[in-house]
Structures are given as structure tokens and as C-alpha cells.
C-alpha positions in Angstrom: 78.4 0.4 -27.4 75.2 -0.6 -29.1 72.9 -3.4 -30.3 71.9 -4.6 -33.7 68.9 -2.7 -35.1 66.5 -5.1 -33.5 67.3 -3.9 -29.9 63.9 -4.3 -28.2 64.2 -7.9 -27.4 62.9 -9.4 -24.1 66.4 -10.5 -23.1 67.9 -7.2 -24.0 71.6 -6.7 -23.3 72.2 -10.3 -22.4 70.8 -11.9 -25.5 72.9 -13.7 -28.1 72.3 -10.9 -30.6 74.2 -8.2 -28.7 76.8 -6.6 -30.9 79.2 -4.1 -29.4 79.4 -1.0 -31.6 81.9 1.9 -31.5 79.2 4.2 -33.0 75.4 4.0 -33.6 76.2 4.4 -37.3 78.1 1.0 -37.4 76.6 -1.5 -39.7 76.2 -5.2 -38.7 76.7 -7.8 -41.4 75.9 -11.5 -41.0 78.1 -14.0 -42.8 76.4 -17.3 -43.6 77.3 -20.3 -45.7 77.7 -24.0 -46.0 80.7 -25.6 -44.4 83.8 -25.7 -46.6 82.9 -22.8 -48.8 85.8 -20.7 -47.7 83.5 -18.6 -45.5 86.2 -18.3 -42.8 88.7 -17.2 -45.4 86.3 -14.5 -46.5 85.9 -13.4 -42.9 89.6 -13.3 -42.2 90.3 -11.5 -45.5 87.8 -8.7 -44.7 88.5 -8.3 -41.0 92.3 -9.1 -40.8 93.5 -8.7 -37.2 90.4 -6.8 -36.1 88.5 -9.9 -34.9 87.7 -11.8 -31.7 86.3 -15.3 -31.1 84.4 -17.0 -28.4 81.1 -19.0 -28.0 77.6 -17.9 -28.5 76.2 -17.2 -25.0 74.9 -20.4 -23.4 76.1 -22.4 -26.4 79.1 -24.5 -27.3 79.1 -23.2 -30.8 82.0 -21.0 -31.9 81.4 -17.3 -32.4 83.7 -15.0 -34.5 83.2 -11.3 -35.0 85.4 -8.7 -36.6 85.5 -5.1 -37.9 86.4 -3.5 -41.1 86.0 -0.1 -42.7 84.9 0.7 -46.3 84.2 4.1 -47.8 82.7 6.1 -45.0 81.4 3.3 -42.8 82.5 0.9 -40.1 81.2 -2.6 -40.4 80.9 -5.4 -37.8 81.0 -8.8 -39.5 79.4 -11.7 -37.6 80.5 -15.1 -38.8 77.5 -17.4 -38.3 77.9 -21.2 -37.8 78.4 -23.1 -41.1 75.1 -24.7 -42.0 73.4 -26.3 -45.0 70.0 -25.1 -44.0 68.0 -22.7 -41.8 65.3 -25.3 -40.9 66.6 -25.4 -37.3 67.2 -29.2 -37.0 70.5 -28.4 -35.2 71.9 -25.8 -32.7 74.0 -24.3 -35.5 71.0 -24.0 -37.8 68.9 -22.4 -35.1 71.6 -19.8 -34.2 72.1 -18.9 -37.9 68.4 -18.6 -38.5 67.6 -16.6 -35.3 70.5 -14.2 -35.8 69.3 -13.3 -39.3 65.7 -13.2 -38.3 65.8 -11.5 -34.9 69.3 -9.9 -34.8 68.2 -8.0 -37.9 71.6 -7.4 -39.5 71.9 -4.6 -42.0 72.8 -7.2 -44.6 73.5 -10.9 -44.9 76.3 -12.3 -47.1 75.8 -15.9 -48.1 79.1 -17.6 -49.2 78.7 -20.3 -51.8 81.2 -22.7 -53.3 81.6 -22.2 -57.1 82.6 -25.8 -57.6 79.3 -27.1 -56.3 77.0 -24.2 -56.6 73.8 -26.2 -57.0 74.2 -27.7 -53.6 74.7 -24.3 -52.0 71.6 -22.8 -53.6 69.4 -24.5 -51.0 70.7 -22.2 -48.3 70.8 -19.1 -50.6 67.1 -19.5 -51.4 66.2 -20.0 -47.7 68.1 -16.8 -46.8 66.4 -14.7 -49.5 63.1 -16.0 -48.2 63.9 -14.6 -44.8 65.4 -11.2 -45.7 65.7 -8.8 -48.7 69.1 -7.5 -47.7 71.3 -10.3 -49.2 74.6 -10.4 -51.1 75.7 -13.7 -52.6 79.4 -14.4 -52.6 80.3 -17.1 -55.0 83.7 -18.1 -53.7 86.4 -20.4 -55.0 86.0 -19.3 -58.6 89.7 -20.1 -59.1 89.0 -23.7 -58.1 86.0 -23.8 -60.4 88.1 -22.6 -63.3 90.6 -25.4 -62.7 87.7 -27.9 -63.0 86.5 -26.1 -66.2 83.3 -24.9 -64.4 82.0 -21.5 -65.6 79.6 -19.5 -63.5 77.5 -16.8 -65.2 77.5 -14.3 -62.3 75.3 -11.8 -64.0 72.7 -14.3 -65.0 72.7 -15.7 -61.5 72.2 -12.2 -60.1 69.2 -11.7 -62.4 67.7 -15.0 -61.4 68.1 -14.4 -57.6 67.3 -10.7 -57.6 70.2 -9.8 -55.3 73.8 -8.8 -55.9 76.1 -11.7 -56.7 79.9 -11.4 -56.6 82.5 -13.9 -57.7 85.6 -14.2 -55.4 88.7 -16.2 -54.8 89.2 -15.0 -51.2 92.5 -16.7 -50.6 94.1 -14.5 -53.3 91.9 -11.4 -52.8 90.1 -11.7 -56.1 86.7 -10.0 -56.1 86.9 -8.8 -52.5 86.7 -5.1 -53.5 83.5 -5.8 -55.4 82.1 -7.8 -52.5 82.8 -4.8 -50.1 81.1 -2.5 -52.6 78.0 -4.8 -52.8 77.7 -5.1 -49.1 78.0 -1.3 -48.7 75.3 -0.7 -51.3 72.8 -3.1 -49.8 73.4 -2.3 -46.1 73.1 1.4 -46.7 70.1 1.1 -48.9 71.8 2.5 -52.0 70.8 -0.6 -53.8 67.3 -2.1 -53.4 67.1 -5.8 -53.9 64.2 -7.7 -55.4 64.7 -11.3 -54.3 62.9 -13.9 -56.5 61.4 -16.3 -54.0 60.3 -19.9 -54.6 56.8 -20.5 -55.8 55.2 -23.6 -54.3 52.5 -25.9 -55.5 49.0 -24.2 -55.8 47.7 -25.9 -52.6 50.6 -24.5 -50.6 50.3 -21.0 -52.1 46.6 -21.0 -51.3 47.3 -21.9 -47.7 49.9 -19.2 -47.5 47.3 -16.6 -48.6 45.2 -17.6 -45.7 48.0 -17.8 -43.1 50.0 -14.6 -43.9 47.3 -12.1 -42.8 47.0 -13.9 -39.5 50.8 -13.7 -39.0 51.1 -10.0 -39.8 48.9 -9.3 -36.8 51.2 -11.2 -34.5 54.6 -9.9 -35.5 53.8 -6.4 -36.7 55.7 -6.8 -40.0 59.1 -7.2 -38.2 59.6 -10.6 -39.8 58.7 -11.5 -43.4 55.3 -13.0 -43.0 55.6 -15.3 -46.0 58.7 -17.0 -44.6 57.1 -17.3 -41.2 53.9 -18.8 -42.7 56.1 -21.4 -44.4 57.6 -22.4 -41.1 54.1 -22.7 -39.6 53.0 -24.9 -42.5 56.2 -27.0 -41.9 55.1 -27.5 -38.3 58.3 -25.9 -37.0 57.6 -25.3 -33.3 61.1 -23.9 -32.6 60.3 -20.7 -34.4 57.4 -20.0 -32.0 59.7 -20.3 -29.0 62.3 -18.1 -30.7 59.7 -15.4 -31.4 58.5 -15.5 -27.8 62.1 -15.2 -26.6 63.3 -12.4 -28.9 60.2 -10.3 -29.6 59.2 -8.0 -26.8 55.6 -7.6 -27.9 54.9 -11.3 -28.6 53.0 -12.4 -25.5 51.7 -15.8 -24.3 48.3 -15.2 -26.0 49.9 -14.6 -29.4 52.1 -17.7 -28.8 49.0 -19.8 -28.2 47.3 -18.4 -31.3 50.4 -19.0 -33.5 50.8 -22.4 -32.1 47.2 -23.1 -33.2 48.3 -22.3 -36.8 50.9 -25.0 -36.6 48.6 -27.5 -35.1 
């Protein structure tokens, strides 16, 4: 048994990020996406019968996890709640955000709907602000084709700076490429270069002032730019999550970080 790589949380073995491993070499993959993108179909196609479901501890939100093997590695796939955002305005959003942020999966796959890709880009851009280890799965390409929608996968990959794979999970199209992309990112064989959103000059100027302060609080365990944006947004839920899930974030640092929000 084992934990995800971020094992030194205050709540330790009982926290919501506990993932049972058969070997320390197992890799943990988060599966995120908007509702109705075929995310569950991707999950089922990859894990087959090797899955179990329940609820997140202390929550009424469903939790599905499964295993699959590819090349020389065993993977544990964690199906996060379907959500349109990571801004934590709902329990589902907070679970998804906190797992990616504090559970520290080896890679995060974001499933998008090829028939309405623009709407799905909001979540994709939020995830690549939070972590470098991202693979975008543009699912339902068969449905998009029926609607005469063409997706330039290579151009999208260049624009985002992370691997992008087109799939039709129901028929198995593209799943081998998806497995390869996840393997390469999670093992470090491919280094991503996410292209993150540039904000208006006044926001970027404020970020330059806040980021050095944040680095001292979280010791580079969370991308400081993303966290600074949350502070600028006035998101108090992230402070509580940091306090709950980071062992070295004490009440003094909580008060200082809260001052950045206020």
C-alpha cells in the first residue's frame, strides 16, 4: 500500500488523497473534465473490470478509481468529479482542485468534448495553470466529424504546450495514443511547457509582488503563480485547504497568507 507522492499531509492516512498502491512504483493519474464529455467512458475503457467505486471520505460525491498497466508500469486512475471549473464554488470543484493540487498525481488527464471544445478550454487552461504534468484528451471526435467539426490536434498541442490526443473512447479510437502520452508525461520522458494565460498589466504587476511572498509559505510545492491568482481572486477556501493538507503550513503562515487575500 502507499500514498500519492504528496504523502506528508497533516491528516496522513485518513485524508481524501489516500491511494492504495500495490507497489511504490505505481503511478497515480487524475482524470478531470466537464460533465458529458465521455470522461466515464474513457475511465471504463482504460480500467475495464479493475475498478471500484465509493464516496470521497466525508463527502457525498462519488469516487471511482481503477487500475491499468501500460508498458512496464502500473497506473492508478482516479476519476475526479465532473466540473466546469476549479474555482471551488461547489464541493465537486473543491475536490477536483484539491486532489490535483495536494494529492500531487503524477499526471492529470483533462477530457474535453470535441463538439464544443471552446467551452471545455476554460477547465483545460485552469488545470495547466495548476500543474505542468497535463495531457488533454479531446474525446468524441467521431461525433464532431458527424457535425463537420474539424479539430487540428497538432495546432492545439502547440498552443497549449502539453500533449493533446484525439479519441473516440466508445470505439477505442486513440486510446493507445492516450496511454502513450500519459506514460510519457507521468514518467518524465516528455517535459511539457504549458502556455499559461497572460492577464492585464495591472494583474501581472500584482502577481510579481505576491509570488515571492507565496514561495516562502509553500516551499515551491504548489505553483506560486496559480496560488497568487487565487489570493488575488479572494479565494479563502484555498487557504483552508493548504492548512489542512500541508504539514508545514502553520497558523502563522495561514494568517500571513490570509493577509494577502484581505
